TIPAGU-949543 format. One record per residue (C-alpha): residue number from 1; x negated, y, z; residue in three letters. Coordinates in steps of 0.001 Angstrom, whole numbers. Layout:
TIPAGU-949543
{pos = NUM; px = X; py = Y; pz = Z; code = ALA} $
...
//
This chain:
TIPAGU-949543
{pos = 1; px = -186088; py = 510203; pz = 149177; code = MET} $
{pos = 2; px = -189652; py = 510202; pz = 150426; code = PRO} $
{pos = 3; px = -192255; py = 511767; pz = 148200; code = GLU} $
{pos = 4; px = -194886; py = 509407; pz = 146741; code = LEU} $
{pos = 5; px = -198253; py = 510280; pz = 146891; code = ARG} $
{pos = 6; px = -200734; py = 508688; pz = 144595; code = ILE} $
{pos = 7; px = -203972; py = 508509; pz = 146259; code = THR} $
{pos = 8; px = -207217; py = 506522; pz = 145759; code = ARG} $
{pos = 9; px = -206518; py = 504035; pz = 148353; code = GLU} $
{pos = 10; px = -202877; py = 503545; pz = 146670; code = TYR} $
{pos = 11; px = -204524; py = 502773; pz = 143312; code = ILE} $
{pos = 12; px = -207269; py = 500510; pz = 144727; code = GLU} $
{pos = 13; px = -204377; py = 498690; pz = 146565; code = ALA} $
{pos = 14; px = -202290; py = 498181; pz = 143364; code = ALA} $
{pos = 15; px = -205461; py = 497025; pz = 141370; code = MET} $
{pos = 16; px = -205954; py = 494303; pz = 144277; code = ARG} $
{pos = 17; px = -202411; py = 493401; pz = 144044; code = HIS} $
{pos = 18; px = -202152; py = 489434; pz = 142743; code = PRO} $
{pos = 19; px = -199460; py = 490465; pz = 140240; code = SER} $
{pos = 20; px = -201855; py = 492895; pz = 138518; code = VAL} $
{pos = 21; px = -204326; py = 489788; pz = 137970; code = ARG} $
{pos = 22; px = -201412; py = 487508; pz = 136938; code = GLU} $
{pos = 23; px = -200335; py = 489793; pz = 134208; code = LYS} $
{pos = 24; px = -203857; py = 490283; pz = 133122; code = LEU} $
{pos = 25; px = -204213; py = 486591; pz = 133031; code = ALA} $
{pos = 26; px = -200927; py = 486162; pz = 131111; code = GLU} $
{pos = 27; px = -201972; py = 488760; pz = 128477; code = ARG} $
{pos = 28; px = -205407; py = 486957; pz = 128070; code = ALA} $
{pos = 29; px = -203673; py = 483600; pz = 127736; code = ASP} $
{pos = 30; px = -201601; py = 484921; pz = 125064; code = ALA} $
{pos = 31; px = -204475; py = 486627; pz = 123081; code = VAL} $
{pos = 32; px = -206652; py = 483458; pz = 123229; code = ALA} $
{pos = 33; px = -203678; py = 481341; pz = 122060; code = ALA} $
{pos = 34; px = -203120; py = 483373; pz = 119206; code = ARG} $
{pos = 35; px = -206973; py = 483692; pz = 118353; code = ALA} $
{pos = 36; px = -207142; py = 479794; pz = 118410; code = ARG} $
{pos = 37; px = -204091; py = 479885; pz = 115894; code = GLN} $
{pos = 38; px = -205735; py = 482385; pz = 113565; code = LEU} $
{pos = 39; px = -209069; py = 480692; pz = 113948; code = SER} $
{pos = 40; px = -207641; py = 477195; pz = 112988; code = ALA} $
{pos = 41; px = -205763; py = 478829; pz = 110025; code = ALA} $
{pos = 42; px = -209024; py = 480522; pz = 108940; code = ALA} $
{pos = 43; px = -210689; py = 476901; pz = 108951; code = GLY} $
{pos = 44; px = -213219; py = 478040; pz = 111896; code = ARG} $
{pos = 45; px = -213737; py = 476233; pz = 115226; code = ASP} $
{pos = 46; px = -210993; py = 477201; pz = 117284; code = SER} $
{pos = 47; px = -212709; py = 475736; pz = 120239; code = GLY} $
{pos = 48; px = -214938; py = 478586; pz = 120390; code = ALA} $
{pos = 49; px = -212497; py = 480829; pz = 122148; code = ILE} $
{pos = 50; px = -212810; py = 481056; pz = 125832; code = SER} $
{pos = 51; px = -211647; py = 483571; pz = 128771; code = ARG} $
{pos = 52; px = -213457; py = 485292; pz = 131377; code = ALA} $
{pos = 53; px = -212318; py = 487260; pz = 134243; code = SER} $
{pos = 54; px = -213838; py = 489577; pz = 137113; code = GLY} $
{pos = 55; px = -214016; py = 492637; pz = 138786; code = THR} $
{pos = 56; px = -215809; py = 495808; pz = 137787; code = ARG} $
{pos = 57; px = -218029; py = 497531; pz = 140450; code = PRO} $
{pos = 58; px = -215165; py = 500037; pz = 141456; code = GLN} $
{pos = 59; px = -212616; py = 497160; pz = 141890; code = GLY} $
{pos = 60; px = -210829; py = 497290; pz = 138683; code = ARG} $
{pos = 61; px = -210104; py = 493753; pz = 137606; code = PRO} $
{pos = 62; px = -210479; py = 492529; pz = 134109; code = TYR} $
{pos = 63; px = -209800; py = 489552; pz = 131667; code = GLU} $
{pos = 64; px = -211779; py = 488998; pz = 128569; code = ARG} $
{pos = 65; px = -211188; py = 486677; pz = 125531; code = VAL} $
{pos = 66; px = -214397; py = 485719; pz = 124064; code = LEU} $
{pos = 67; px = -215443; py = 483811; pz = 120876; code = SER} $
{pos = 68; px = -218643; py = 482118; pz = 120219; code = GLU} $
{pos = 69; px = -218145; py = 482266; pz = 116685; code = ASP} $
{pos = 70; px = -220130; py = 485642; pz = 116158; code = VAL} $
{pos = 71; px = -220582; py = 485245; pz = 112541; code = ALA} $
{pos = 72; px = -216802; py = 485057; pz = 111649; code = ALA} $
{pos = 73; px = -215882; py = 487624; pz = 114248; code = GLU} $
{pos = 74; px = -218395; py = 490310; pz = 112645; code = HIS} $
{pos = 75; px = -219524; py = 488494; pz = 109435; code = GLY} $
{pos = 76; px = -222723; py = 488042; pz = 107934; code = THR} $
{pos = 77; px = -224286; py = 487544; pz = 104456; code = ALA} $
{pos = 78; px = -222928; py = 484156; pz = 104197; code = GLU} $
{pos = 79; px = -219760; py = 484422; pz = 106354; code = THR} $
{pos = 80; px = -216729; py = 486626; pz = 105811; code = SER} $
{pos = 81; px = -215475; py = 488925; pz = 108520; code = ARG} $
{pos = 82; px = -212591; py = 487484; pz = 109983; code = TYR} $
{pos = 83; px = -212061; py = 489665; pz = 113243; code = ARG} $
{pos = 84; px = -210083; py = 487115; pz = 114893; code = ILE} $
{pos = 85; px = -210279; py = 488624; pz = 118493; code = LEU} $
{pos = 86; px = -209195; py = 491898; pz = 117021; code = GLY} $
{pos = 87; px = -206229; py = 490497; pz = 115091; code = GLN} $
{pos = 88; px = -205150; py = 488384; pz = 117969; code = ALA} $
{pos = 89; px = -205339; py = 491435; pz = 120288; code = ALA} $
{pos = 90; px = -202879; py = 493466; pz = 118097; code = GLN} $
{pos = 91; px = -200291; py = 490737; pz = 117871; code = GLY} $
//
């Protein structure tokens, strides 16, 4: 069996592979859907959940699930802290 050598080029090629981006997008979609459910259950604006994707400077792709409802995510003097994104990412 040939020896597999993990080189920087190998890792960079893996990061650029379309299936990596697909899996990241699938996971982000699942987290966003769960965040919308939790947000609606808490009586918050579930339309404030969105997704962003990109590539870091050294080539690593990423997906982010974002919430415009900052008060509910972190809490304020008038709003309870719900941590909807944190809960959605765990489940």
